[in-house]
LUMKEVEX-340255 format. One record per residue (C-alpha): y negated, z negated, x negated. Coordinates in steps of 0.2 Angstrom, whole numbers, plus 2048, in hexadecimal, padded with zeros to 3 digits. Layout:
N
YZX ...
END
This chain:
328
9F10B4CEA 9E70A6CF0 9D20A8CF0 9C9099CEA 9BC092CF4 9AF087CEF 9A8077CFA 99A070CFB 997061D07 986060D03 97B050D0A 97D049D1C 988052D27 98C05DD1B 99C04FD18 9A1051D29 9A1060D2F 9A6069D1F 9B8061D20 9B9064D31 9B6078D2B 9C6073D1F 9D206DD2B 9CE07FD35 9CE08AD28 9DE080D21 9E9082D31 9E6095D30 9E409BD1D 9EA094D0E 9DB093D04 9D9089CF3 9CA07DCF5 9BE078CE7 9B406ACE7 9A3068CE1 99305ECE6 981063CE6 97105ACF1 967050CF3 97303FCEF 979047CDE 968049CDB 965037CDD 975031CD4 97403ECC3 961045CC5 968057CC6 96805ECDA 97506BCD6 980069CC6 985079CBB 998074CC0 994078CD0 98A088CCE 99908DCC3 9A7088CD0 99E094CDC 99B0A1CD0 9AD0A0CCE 9B109FCE0 9B70ACCEA 9AE0A5CF9 9A2095CFC 9A2089D0C 993081D0B 98C071D16 97A06BD15 96F065D0C 95E058D0C 94C05BD02 956066CF3 95A072CFE 95107DCF6 958077CE6 96907BCEA 96C089CF7 95F093CEE 965092CDC 977094CE4 9730A7CEF 96B0ABCDF 97C0A7CD5 9880B4CE0 9790BECE2 9780BDCF5 96D0CACFB 96F0C7D0C 96F0BAD1A 9790BCD29 9760B2D38 97E0B4D4A 9770ADD59 9800AED67 9840A2D78 99509BD7D 99F098D8B 99C086D8F 98D082D88 97A080D8E 97108FD88 95E092D8E 9610A5D8B 9750A6D8E 9720BCD8A 96F0BBD77 97B0C3D6A 9720C6D5E 9730C8D4A 9660C5D3D 9680CDD2B 95B0C4D1F 9580CAD0F 95B0B9D06 9530BDCF6 9420C0CF6 9330BED00 92C0AECFF 93B0A5CFC 93B0AECE9 93109BCE4 9250A3CDA 915096CDF 908090CD3 8FC081CD5 8EA088CD0 8E1079CD1 8E1068CDC 8DD070CEB 8E2082CE7 8F6089CE8 8FD09BCEA 90C0A2CF1 9120B3CEA 91C0BCCF6 9280C8CEC 9310D9CF6 9390E5CEC 93D0F8CF0 94F0F5CE9 9560E4CF4 94D0ECD04 9580FBD01 9640F0CFF 9640E8D0F 9610F7D17 9720FCD10 97C0EDD17 9730EDD27 97A101D29 98A0FBD27 9890ECD31 9840F6D40 990105D3A 9A00F6D3A 99B0EDD49 9980FCD54 9830FAD57 979108D5C 96B104D4E 9610F3D48 94E0EBD4B 9470EBD3C 9380DAD3F 9280D9D32 9160D6D32 9110E7D28 8FE0E7D32 8F90D6D27 9070DAD19 9060EAD17 90A0EED04 9190E0D04 9200E3D17 91B0F5D17 9250F6D08 9330EDD10 9300F7D20 932109D17 93F106D0D 94A0FFD1A 94810ED24 94A11BD15 95C114D15 95F114D27 959126D27 96412CD19 973123D24 96E12AD34 96A119D3B 95E116D4A 951107D46 944100D4F 9350F5D46 92C0E9D51 91F0DBD4C 9280C9D45 91A0BED4F 91F0CCD5F 9300CBD5D 92F0B8D5D 9290B8D6E 9350C7D75 9450BDD6D 9400AED79 93C0BBD87 9470C8D86 9550C5D79 9620D0D82 9590DFD7B 95D0DAD68 9700DED60 96B0DBD4C 95A0D7D44 9570DDD32 9470D2D2B 9410CBD1B 9460BAD13 9370AED1E 9380B9D2E 94C0B7D2F 94C0A3D2C 93E0A1D39 9470AFD48 9580A8D45 953094D49 94909DD57 95A0A5D5C 962094D5B 956090D68 95C09AD75 96F099D72 971085D73 96C07DD5F 96D080D50 97F076D4F 984087D58 97D093D4A 988099D39 9840A3D2C 9890AED1D 97F0B0D0D 9880C0D09 9870C8CF8 9910D7CF0 99F0CDCE8 99D0BCCED 9950B0CFD 9920A1D01 99509BD14 98A08ED1C 984088D2F 97108AD31 96E07BD36 96906AD29 96F05DD24 96B051D33 968040D2B 964039D3D 97703AD41 97E03CD31 98E02FD2E 99002DD41 99C03AD41 996040D50 98E051D4B 994061D50 99E06CD43 99D07CD50 991083D42 99B07FD33 9AB082D39 9A6096D40 99B099D2F 9AF095D29 9B40A3D34 9A80AED2C 9AC0A9D19 9BE0ADD20 9B70BDD26 9AF0C0D16 9C20BFD0C 9C90CBD17 9D30BED24 9CB0C8D32 9DC0C1D3C 9D70AED39 9C40B1D3B 9CA0B8D4B 9D40AAD51 9C809DD49 9BB0A2D54 9C50A4D64 9CC092D63 9B708BD61 9B3096D6E 9BF08FD7A 9BC07CD75 9AB07FD77 9B1086D88 9BC07BD8E 9B706BD82 9B7060D7C 9A4061D75 999058D69 98A04DD70 97E05BD6C 987068D78 988056D86 997052D82 9A0042D79 9A9047D6B 9AB044D59 9A9051D4C 9BC04DD48 9C304ED5A 9B8061D5C 9C1066D4C 9D205FD51 9D106AD63 9CC078D59 9DA079D50 9E6077D60 9E0087D66 9E408FD58 9F3099D58 A02093D53 A0909CD42 
END
């Protein structure tokens, strides 16, 4: 049975990197693509950044490929993550041959809690000069992330993981997060260590090889993964997966890049690697490995897009990746 993939280019360079990714996916696996829309342009045209038919398509699909959105990002991706109950955001960051990286030894994965924290959206304006933000942390969501992390390190041959937190200040919320994750790890016999997230930001820049898998609350994961992008060559290289028990949304970490949108020079690496994560989620492990190998050899030998010092456009890079895929 052919799996269905909802496709949401979004805004800006999403309309360039997503089509390039679809060409790569189409070259390795037979998938049915359902094209829907969301983002700034849709909001400007209809008044609604996330049409109901888009939500329905995402819920009905086996997986979703998402590009990027602009000002309406929180109104689009957060509800979509909620719609498929994607409780963890998986963000790998590694260096590639041929890419000038600040820290070439970097090879890590950030497992970010995806439903709570300050991104739960509980904000209030008490008066003209006073506003509040409520940080939500529950034992159930923290334990669910801990279970995923234990399964992840076991499946990928890691010894354990590091928990990033700030429980010396956010004693109740991060205290509950750390205790819950630690309890799960102990039950699974998985070794963990804990580190304050601000200290980790320094250590990541200085000694990234010290980290394999990092487990952290929502906002910390967002910040630390962007820091990791700076170590490996930029946001154009970082894919991500929003994983739920039955559905997933796969998106490059970068934004819609309005400064280069429409020029056809956006780097599709992150989107294509997000596509590889989508294939893996759908149990097409061999195809996913082929896509990653083709991307890696293209980055090593060229052509490369302008952000990596080359002159290739988006389509030329995708062409080179497709040419390096095994013949089927």
